[in-house]
N, C-alpha and C positions, 0 to 999 in steps of 0.2 A: 504494500500500500504506500502510495506516495506521501511525502510530508504535507502536501497541500490537502489531500483527502483527509488526513488525520486532523488537521486544523479545522477543516469544515465540519467534521463530525464532532469535534470538541465544541465548536460554536453551537451546534444543534443541542448538545448536552447541556450547555449553559442557558440557552434561550428557551428551553422548555419551562423555565420559570414564568414566562409570560402566560402560560396556560391557567395559572391560578389567580392572576392579577384582576381579571374582570369582576371577581367577587367584591372588590373594593367599591364598586359602583352600586351595589345593592342597597336599597333604602327601605324605610318603613319596617325595619326589623324590630321584634320585641326585645325587651331587655334580657329575657332568657336566651333568645337566639344569639344575641350579641355576646353574652357571657360564655355560651358554648363555643362560638367561633373563636373568641379570644383564647379560651382554654385549649382548643385544638392546636392553635398556632403556638401556644406556650409549650405544649407537649412535644411538638415537632422540634422546637428550639432546644428543649431540654435534652432530647436525643442527640441533636447536633453537638451540644456542649459535652456530653459524655463521649461522643465519637472523637471530637477535637482533642480533648484531654488524653484519651487513650493513644491516639496516633502522635500527638505532640510530645508526649513524655517519653515515647519509645527511644529516641536517640539518647536521652539523658540516662535512661535505665541501661541501655546497651553500653554506654561509656562507663557506667558504674560497674557493670558486670565484667567488662574488659580489664579494668584496673584492679578489681578486688578478687577475681577468680581466675584470671589468666595472666599471662605475661605481657599482654598487649595493652595499649592505652596508657593514659597518665591521669593523675589527680588534677593536674592543671586543666586538661581538656574537659574532664567531668565538671569541675567547678565553673568553667567558662560557659558550658552549655546550660548548666543550672541557672547561673546568673542571667544569661541571655533570655531564657524562657520566662523567668520571674519578672524581669524588667519589661519585656514586651507584653506580658500578661497585664502588668500594672498599667502600661500605656493604654492598652485596649480598654481596660475597665475604668480607670480614673480619668483618662483623657476624655471619654464621653461624659463623665460626670461634670467636669469643669466646663467642657464645651457647651453642654446643654444649659448649665447655669449662666454662662456668658450670653448665649442666645436669648434666654428668657429675660435677662436684664436689658439687653439691647432692644428687644421687642417692646418691653414695658416703657422704655424711654422714648419710643418713637410711635406712640399711639396717635392715631389720626382723628382729628375733629372735623366739623364741617368746614370745607374750604382750606383745610390744612395742607393738602397736597394736590398736585395736578393729576390728571388722569394718567399721564405718562408715568409718573412716579408710582401710582397705585398698581399699574399693570406690570411693573418691573418685578421679576421673580427674584426673591432673596430668601435665603434660608431663615434669617432671623424673623421673617414675617410669617413663617409657616405656623399653623396651629399646632397645639401639643400632639394630637394624634398623628398629624403628618410628620412632625419631627421624629416621633417614635417610629413611624414607618420607615423614615430615612435611616435611622440608626439600625433598624433591623436589616435593611438592605445592605448597609455597610458591613455589618457583622457577617452576614451570609456571603457577601462578596469576598471578604478575606478568606473565609472557609473555602469558597468555590475556586479561588485562585490556587489553593493547595491541591484541590481535586484536579484542576487543569494540569498542574505540574505532574501529578501521578499519571495522567493520560499521556502527556508528552514524553515523560521519561520511559514509560513502557514501550512506546513506539520507537524511541531512540535506541532502546536495547533490543529491537526487533521482536518484541513480545506482542505481536499484532493481535493475537487472540485475546490476551489480557487487556490490551488497550480498548478493543471493541466491547468487551464485557464491562469495563469501567465506564465507557461512554453510555451504555444502556443503563447501568445502575445509577450513575450520577444524573442522567436525564430524568429518571423516575424521582430521585431525591429532589431535584430542582423544581419539578412540577408541583410538589407539595410546598416548597419554600416560597413560591409566589403567593400562595394563600397566606402564609405566615406574615408576609410583608404587609398585605392589605387588611388583615384582620382588625388592627386598631382603627381603621377608617370607617368601620361599619356604623359607628356612633356619630359620625359627622353629619350635620344638617345639610351641608352642601356636598354633592358628589365630587370626588377627585376627578380632575380632568384626565383625558387619555394621555396628554403630554406628561402629566405628573407620573402616572402609572408607568408609562414607557421609560421615563427617566429612572424610576425605581427598579424596573426590570434590567436596564443596562447596568446599573450600579451593582445589583445582586447577581446577575447572570453573566455579564460581560467578562468578569475576571476568569471564568472557566476557559473562555477563548484565549485570553492573554496568557494564562498559565500554561495552556497547551503549547503555545508558541515558545515560551521560555523553557519549558520542560524538554522540548525536542532539542533545543540548542545548548542547554546547560543543565547538567544533573547536579543538584546540591541538596543534601539532606538537611544541612543547617538552614538554608533558605526556606525549605518546606516547614521546618520546625518554627522558624520565626513568624511566618504567616499564620500558622496554627495557634501560636501563643497570642498574637494580636486578636485573632478571631475568638479565642476562648474568653478573653477579657471583655470584648464588645458584646458577645452573645450573652454572657452572664449579666451584664448591665441591662440588656434588653429583657431578659427573663424576669429580673427583679421588677422592672417597670410594668411588664405585662401582668405580673402578680398583683401589683398595686392597683392596676385597672380592674382586675378580677375582684379585688377586695371592695372597690367602690360599687361595682355592679351587683355584688351579692350572688345569690343563687348557687349555693355550695354544691348541690347535686349536679347542676350543669357543669360546674367547674371540674369536678372530679371525673365525670364521664368524658368531658372534652380532653382533659389531660391524658386519660387512658387511651382515647382514640388517637391523639397526636403521637403518643409514644408507640402505639401499635403500628401506625403508618410509618414512622421513622425506622423502627427496627424491622418492619416488614420489607421495606425497600432495601435495607442493608442485607437481609437474609437472601435476597435475590443474588447479590454479589457473592455471598458465601457459598450458596448452593452451586453457583457456576464455577466455583474454584478460583475466584479472583482475589 
């Protein structure tokens, strides 16, 4: 299979995320339905968090095994990988905390009154003017995008090592994953009075799914376990932040039964798509 075909298939795997985005335009949903949709998205992201930690910590564990049980490796390398993972995890988690706080302050300081801004100014798209649900959708897309970049790396690296069957299996599996992630991005938008525009949803899809395409390109040209771990650490921090925010939304909505059933369904969907890859031997 040519490198161009691998990249195209990687793009397809990433852009299946658009399949779930139209859910963001549904309106007139009951609070129970919104609570359930929010919980399903949370369950999918909790699965992603487990998966990201599992694969992200693997190089650190391998370095520790090499230095403690064999004659290979060094303590310096182990501590370097550990420090890198913790630092980037902190950037992914705390970076979104302070960025969200900065955006909220900026939006509060620029409230519009009658005649306070021209039509041109109001039409200008700016992150600090996004509503809280849209900012949360943006942060979900960012976290998923970081995770999907590492998935693209796995596809590209498999192709670079002439493991075409594995690359194809990864493309199918990650495509299934991303189809559910699109729903996770738009779940916070179900409570918005105004429907999100198709342009906004398209932008969220590009942020969340586009990195799979980019990762496939990078993975074919350059194999780096440390780079993969770095993006997984960033993704873990940002996804954890988003999960906490979604649980706060669930607390405000109430409906504990819908919350638990939604979490269960989200986890089943996440692990179910992962089992497809395991069953295929990927």
